[in-house]
TORVEX-940112 format. One line per 10 residues: their letters; for each residue z negated, x negated, y negated of C-alpha. Coordinates in pm, 1 decimal, m for minus. Layout:
// residues N
a = Z:X:Y; ... .
//
This chain:
// residues 382
mkivevkahp = 4389.4:m1901.2:1440.3; 4232.7:m2228.8:1328.3; 3984.8:m2337.7:1062.0; 4166.2:m2556.4:810.5; 3905.6:m2594.9:534.1; 3533.7:m2554.2:470.3; 3420.6:m2558.6:107.4; 3061.3:m2556.0:m13.3; 2990.7:m2403.8:m355.8; 2644.3:m2493.0:m491.1 .
lrtalqqpfa = 2568.4:m2268.8:m790.9; 2292.0:m2275.2:m1049.4; 2207.7:m2115.5:m1381.6; 1897.4:m2135.4:m1598.4; 1689.9:m1819.8:m1640.9; 1614.7:m1700.0:m1991.7; 1276.8:m1582.3:m1864.8; 1130.8:m1803.7:m1589.2; 895.8:m1632.4:m1346.8; 645.2:m1739.5:m1084.8 .
fsqgwvknrs = 566.7:m1656.0:m726.1; 262.0:m1807.9:m561.5; 431.6:m2139.0:m479.5; 564.6:m2225.3:m824.5; 775.6:m2137.5:m1126.9; 1136.3:m2032.1:m1080.0; 1330.7:m2164.1:m1378.6; 1679.4:m2140.5:m1229.2; 1868.5:m1907.9:m1001.7; 2054.5:m2097.9:m731.3 .
atlvevvtda = 2285.4:m2025.6:m441.5; 2475.6:m2228.3:m183.3; 2790.5:m2042.4:m84.0; 3045.2:m2151.7:175.6; 3411.9:m2062.7:206.7; 3580.5:m2102.8:545.4; 3960.8:m2095.8:528.7; 4194.4:m2032.8:823.2; 4561.8:m2098.9:882.5; 4613.4:m1723.2:919.3 .
gitgwgeafa = 4533.8:m1664.6:553.7; 4190.8:m1513.4:626.9; 3894.0:m1653.0:435.4; 3531.8:m1593.5:525.0; 3228.9:m1622.3:297.3; 2873.8:m1719.4:384.8; 2552.5:m1823.2:216.2; 2271.9:m2068.0:286.8; 1931.0:m1936.3:183.9; 1822.3:m2137.2:m122.3 .
qgleppqiaa = 1446.4:m2093.5:m147.0; 1315.3:m2027.2:m495.7; 1236.8:m2394.2:m559.0; 1511.3:m2551.7:m344.1; 1803.0:m2746.6:m498.9; 2123.6:m2583.0:m370.8; 2287.5:m2923.6:m329.3; 2078.3:m2990.6:m16.9; 2245.8:m2729.9:203.6; 2580.8:m2807.8:39.8 .
aviesalkpl = 2548.4:m3172.1:149.2; 2460.6:m3061.6:503.6; 2769.3:m2839.2:514.3; 3006.0:m3101.1:376.2; 2872.8:m3404.0:562.7; 2733.9:m3279.1:893.5; 2882.8:m2939.5:976.8; 3234.6:m2932.1:836.2; 3363.1:m3201.9:1076.0; 3229.5:m2999.7:1371.1 .
vlgadpldie = 3428.6:m2684.5:1297.2; 3755.0:m2804.9:1140.0; 4044.9:m2723.8:1371.0; 3839.3:m2483.7:1581.3; 3914.9:m2118.5:1647.7; 3688.6:m1924.6:1406.0; 3649.8:m1646.3:1661.7; 3462.8:m1882.4:1896.7; 3150.2:m1796.9:1700.8; 2882.9:m1846.2:1967.0 .
vlwhrmyhat = 3045.9:m2170.3:2081.1; 3054.1:m2306.4:1727.3; 2693.6:m2203.5:1659.3; 2571.2:m2404.1:1958.1; 2798.9:m2694.2:1868.3; 2648.3:m2711.9:1517.4; 2291.2:m2664.3:1635.3; 2300.5:m2921.6:1913.4; 2480.5:m3180.0:1699.3; 2209.0:m3153.4:1431.6 .
rdfgrkgsvt = 1909.8:m3092.0:1655.5; 1760.7:m3440.5:1613.6; 1755.2:m3411.1:1234.0; 1764.2:m3035.2:1186.4; 1612.2:m2735.7:1369.6; 1451.4:m2602.8:1048.9; 1506.7:m2572.3:677.2; 1825.5:m2661.5:493.4; 2014.5:m2784.0:799.6; 1972.4:m2449.0:972.3 .
agisaidial = 2054.1:m2276.4:642.4; 2383.9:m2466.1:639.7; 2456.4:m2345.4:993.0; 2368.4:m1995.4:875.6; 2622.5:m2009.6:594.0; 2909.7:m2114.2:819.1; 2809.7:m1863.5:1086.3; 2808.0:m1576.0:835.5; 3154.3:m1682.9:717.1; 3284.2:m1684.8:1076.9 .
wdiagkaygv = 3161.0:m1329.4:1131.7; 3326.4:m1230.4:802.2; 3654.7:m1378.0:932.9; 3616.2:m1194.2:1263.5; 3557.1:m862.1:1090.3; 3861.4:m912.7:872.3; 4074.0:m1022.6:1169.0; 3984.9:m708.0:1365.2; 3978.7:m482.2:1060.0; 3618.4:m364.3:1112.2 .
piyrllggaf = 3279.6:m413.8:943.2; 3058.5:m674.6:1104.8; 2814.2:m413.7:1231.2; 3088.5:m286.2:1461.8; 3116.4:m634.5:1614.2; 2738.0:m642.3:1654.8; 2749.3:m329.7:1868.7; 2764.0:m48.5:1615.6; 2554.4:108.5:1342.0; 2216.0:265.4:1412.8 .
rtkvqayatg = 2225.2:378.0:1048.7; 2486.7:404.4:772.8; 2240.6:397.0:484.4; 1904.2:231.1:440.0; 1606.7:291.6:216.3; 1563.2:16.4:m42.9; 1229.1:m123.0:m149.6; 1178.3:m291.2:m485.2; 1062.0:m650.5:m470.9; 919.0:m769.0:m800.0 .
fyrisgqges = 580.5:m801.8:m967.2; 640.5:m1169.8:m1041.5; 432.5:m1342.6:m1308.3; 576.8:m1449.3:m1643.2; 261.7:m1610.8:m1783.1; 18.4:m1645.4:m1492.6; m302.9:m1462.1:m1414.6; m429.9:m1159.8:m1606.1; m104.5:m959.0:m1603.4; m229.9:m654.1:m1416.2 .
arlgeeaiah = m159.1:m407.8:m1698.8; 201.8:m520.2:m1731.8; 250.4:m509.8:m1354.5; 112.7:m156.5:m1342.6; 379.0:m58.7:m1595.7; 640.0:m235.7:m1382.3; 549.0:m12.3:m1088.3; 632.7:293.2:m1300.1; 967.6:135.5:m1396.0; 1055.2:87.4:m1027.9 .
yeagframkv = 954.8:445.7:m953.7; 1164.5:583.8:m1238.3; 1460.4:377.1:m1110.0; 1441.1:570.4:m783.5; 1232.1:345.6:m558.2; 972.0:502.8:m330.7; 873.6:174.8:m165.5; 765.8:m144.1:m344.5; 650.1:m493.0:m251.3; 394.1:m652.0:m480.0 .
klgygltddi = 387.8:m1030.3:m507.4; 34.6:m1165.1:m475.9; m120.4:m1505.6:m409.3; m260.1:m1589.6:m754.7; m627.8:m1586.0:m658.4; m820.1:m1311.5:m483.1; m977.2:m1166.4:m797.9; m643.0:m1148.0:m977.5; m464.2:m1007.0:m670.9; m719.8:m728.7:m630.0 .
avmaavarsl = m700.6:m643.8:m1001.6; m320.3:m623.2:m983.5; m324.0:m389.1:m684.9; m580.7:m166.4:m854.1; m362.3:m149.1:m1166.5; m49.7:m69.0:m964.1; m232.6:204.9:m773.7; m372.6:355.6:m1096.1; m30.5:358.3:m1258.2; 135.0:525.5:m961.7 .
dtrpvtlmvd = m155.5:769.7:m927.2; m41.0:1048.8:m693.9; 327.2:948.8:m689.3; 454.6:917.5:m329.2; 511.7:542.1:m299.7; 474.0:311.3:0.0; 336.8:m31.7:m90.5; 363.5:m373.2:73.6; 222.0:m707.8:m41.7; 347.6:m1065.4:m9.5 .
tnhaygvgda = 133.6:m1370.9:m82.8; 403.1:m1626.9:10.8; 147.3:m1813.1:225.4; m88.5:m1885.1:m64.9; m410.7:m1868.3:137.6; m597.5:m2001.5:435.1; m720.9:m1768.8:706.1; m1054.8:m1685.9:544.1; m913.8:m1581.6:207.0; m616.6:m1409.2:370.1 .
vrlgnalapy = m855.6:m1193.1:572.7; m1074.4:m1118.5:269.4; m769.6:m1007.0:73.4; m639.9:m793.9:359.2; m972.6:m616.7:397.2; m996.3:m557.0:21.7; m649.5:m397.7:23.8; m714.3:m171.6:323.6; m752.6:145.0:108.4; m389.8:118.8:m8.2 .
dlrwyeepva = m246.5:195.6:337.8; 5.1:m90.2:316.2; 320.6:m79.5:524.7; 280.0:m453.1:572.1; 103.4:m769.1:452.6; 362.3:m1047.7:432.2; 318.8:m1423.1:484.1; m61.8:m1429.1:471.2; m82.5:m1796.5:575.2; 145.4:m2100.2:602.5 .
pehiagyrev = 448.4:m2053.0:829.4; 342.0:m2340.5:1054.8; m1.2:m2188.2:1113.7; 84.6:m1957.0:1401.2; m274.9:m1940.7:1523.2; m376.0:m1845.1:1170.2; m126.0:m1559.1:1170.1; m269.4:m1435.1:1496.9; m626.6:m1453.2:1365.9; m543.7:m1269.3:1042.4 .
rsrvsmpiag = m359.9:m1003.0:1242.4; m666.6:m951.3:1463.0; m902.6:m911.2:1166.2; m720.6:m681.3:922.6; m610.8:m320.3:957.6; m255.2:m332.2:821.7; 56.0:m467.3:1000.7; 131.6:m836.1:947.1; 485.5:m948.0:859.0; 644.9:m1291.7:843.0 .
genehtlygf = 931.8:m1510.5:951.1; 1146.2:m1578.5:644.9; 1056.9:m1946.3:689.4; 1109.6:m1948.9:1064.9; 1437.1:m2056.2:1222.4; 1650.9:m1981.7:1527.8; 1560.7:m1839.8:1865.1; 1349.8:m2145.3:1938.3; 1121.3:m2104.5:1639.0; 1082.3:m1731.4:1691.1 .
rdflgagavd = 1009.4:m1784.5:2060.2; 679.3:m1949.3:1969.5; 612.7:m1722.7:1669.0; 658.1:m1396.1:1857.1; 519.9:m1525.2:2184.7; 190.1:m1601.2:2013.6; 152.6:m1240.9:1892.8; 164.0:m1359.5:1531.5; 325.2:m1056.4:1366.4; 392.9:m686.4:1389.0 .
iaqpdigsvg = 713.5:m720.8:1184.4; 955.1:m1015.0:1209.7; 1146.9:m1102.4:892.1; 1429.4:m1345.7:963.8; 1645.4:m1428.0:662.6; 2009.6:m1428.7:769.7; 2086.0:m1722.4:538.4; 1810.8:m1934.4:689.1; 1749.3:m1834.8:1052.0; 2097.4:m1930.7:1173.9 .
gftacrhvia = 2325.9:m1650.8:1055.7; 2430.5:m1340.0:1245.8; 2440.9:m1530.6:1573.3; 2077.4:m1640.6:1552.6; 1974.3:m1296.0:1429.6; 2122.5:m1145.2:1745.1; 1909.3:m1383.6:1950.7; 1594.9:m1307.0:1748.9; 1646.2:m929.8:1756.2; 1672.0:m932.8:2136.3 .
laqshgvqvn = 1360.6:m1148.0:2161.9; 1166.9:m929.5:1917.8; 1272.3:m616.7:2106.3; 1125.1:m762.2:2424.9; 793.8:m819.8:2243.4; 786.7:m475.3:2082.8; 814.0:m628.2:1735.5; 1018.7:m456.8:1463.8; 1279.1:m670.0:1283.8; 1301.9:m611.0:909.6 .
phvwgsaiaq = 1520.6:m883.3:754.6; 1410.0:m1076.0:446.6; 1663.8:m1075.2:160.1; 1657.3:m1306.8:m140.7; 2000.2:m1453.6:m212.5; 2321.2:m1363.0:m391.0; 2563.0:m1075.0:m330.5; 2687.6:m1254.5:m17.0; 2341.6:m1261.9:141.1; 2284.0:m900.3:39.8 .
aaslqliaav = 2611.7:m790.6:200.8; 2536.1:m984.7:519.5; 2185.4:m840.8:537.5; 2316.5:m485.5:505.6; 2558.7:m541.2:793.1; 2271.6:m679.6:1000.7; 2029.5:m397.6:916.9; 2288.8:m143.4:1027.5; 2276.9:m296.5:1376.5; 1897.9:m347.6:1413.7 .
pvahhsvfal = 1742.0:m114.6:1674.2; 1398.8:32.1:1616.2; 1124.4:m136.6:1813.6; 936.9:178.2:1912.2; 1168.2:467.6:1981.0; 1060.2:819.0:1889.9; 1203.6:1127.0:1723.0; 1058.1:1004.5:1393.0; 1077.4:628.1:1446.7; 997.7:391.8:1161.0 .
epifeydrss = 1331.1:252.3:1037.2; 1397.0:m89.4:879.7; 1411.2:m95.5:498.3; 1620.6:m312.5:265.9; 1468.6:m565.8:25.8; 1609.3:m506.1:m323.6; 1490.1:m788.8:m547.0; 1472.0:m654.0:m901.9; 1429.4:m990.5:m1073.7; 1710.6:m1147.6:m1274.8 .
hpfrqalvaq = 1993.7:m1290.8:m1062.3; 2346.9:m1328.5:m1207.5; 2493.9:m1415.1:m866.4; 2445.8:m1057.6:m748.5; 2616.9:m813.6:m980.8; 2878.9:m1052.1:m1120.7; 2981.0:m1241.4:m807.5; 3159.8:m966.4:m615.8; 3380.2:m671.1:m698.3; 3155.1:m426.8:m509.3 .
pveqrdgwvd = 2791.0:m527.1:m573.9; 2506.5:m357.2:m391.9; 2381.2:m52.7:m581.1; 2087.1:167.8:m491.8; 2098.0:539.6:m563.1; 1774.0:736.5:m551.6; 1618.5:451.5:m358.2; 1888.2:430.0:m88.4; 2177.7:192.0:m25.0; 2495.1:280.9:164.1 .
ipsrpglgve = 2606.6:20.3:418.7; 2967.7:m84.0:344.8; 3227.8:0.2:607.5; 3499.4:m231.8:475.4; 3615.7:m513.7:706.2; 3390.4:m814.6:747.1; 3114.7:m840.9:489.6; 3301.1:m591.2:275.5; 3297.1:m801.6:m42.7; 3556.4:m972.6:m259.7 .
vdrsvldryr = 3436.0:m1284.3:m443.3; 3517.9:m1337.8:m810.7; 3621.9:m1701.9:m824.8; 3570.9:m1719.2:m1199.8; 3198.3:m1681.6:m1132.6; 3210.3:m1974.7:m890.0; 3387.1:m2184.4:m1152.0; 3137.7:m2087.9:m1420.5; 2819.4:m2171.2:m1229.1; 2929.1:m2442.4:m983.8 .
is = 2727.4:m2763.9:m987.9; 2961.8:m3063.1:m1022.2 .
//
């Protein structure tokens, strides 16, 4: 079997209601999908993580110009070989960001091809499933006007609860006073309802303010405090972790085994959050999971993208071991972004659906999804 074509599909659509996270306003939903075609009639799909403010054409250009020539004519089942070929060929101008996201997209597509070729879900190729369903947590609590939205966000918490979610991640990073008011409103709205909370500031603060926020939120018994400081500030992560009571999570903006070597080796986090569309695909996730296991750090993947990224993340989560084994070990949970995203429900024939706060992990071959090409045609950027 040989690779005969690699096609990048950058997609974008304007949102009727823009929303903000701490780093800016999201006015469009974007995705960079890749289609890898073989001479055996098997096609694999992958996705490059398009950050909320990132033009999807960047990773598409990397795929078309730098990576496609490296894999055309190769055997798609030589996945580890091709990963290293792509990484080493782009090392001098890559290693992070959109270049590694492009590698991720192709790598995911190769694993999809392998699963289809062998007739098994990807988690079987990764060594088997530790779990066949996973608890979902609602990501949301974005801003639609700015500060002073605590009452509305408290009502949003009730909406997530009534939809079946028993775990929620609150987006913060809009100023300490506003953040504390939002968390108080969310807690009041939920009252005695059994909900586990996490927070994510998307690296909005320096160490001092990150610590002050963490200490102020200690009464909420958070499962984790995500991206407290800038991803490059590994020493800052370590300092925040040493000065607050809740577990620290991060890693969605870290890349490959080499980046996580320094991140985990420094004792920066309790929970590592590689994004499969950014870190280097399934192949890099295997590397990172093994490294994290050796450091006693739980891996809980970050999920943001389209239906392709969701499907890939579910296959990965099935194969993630717990970091600290016990009869009642803490299991990974699945990020279920509740904000508007047309490239989720409409893109594939079998979109991810949560029921009573849980998601079944598909057992169909490969990623287990079938792409609707009319959606690609509708939203593709020329």
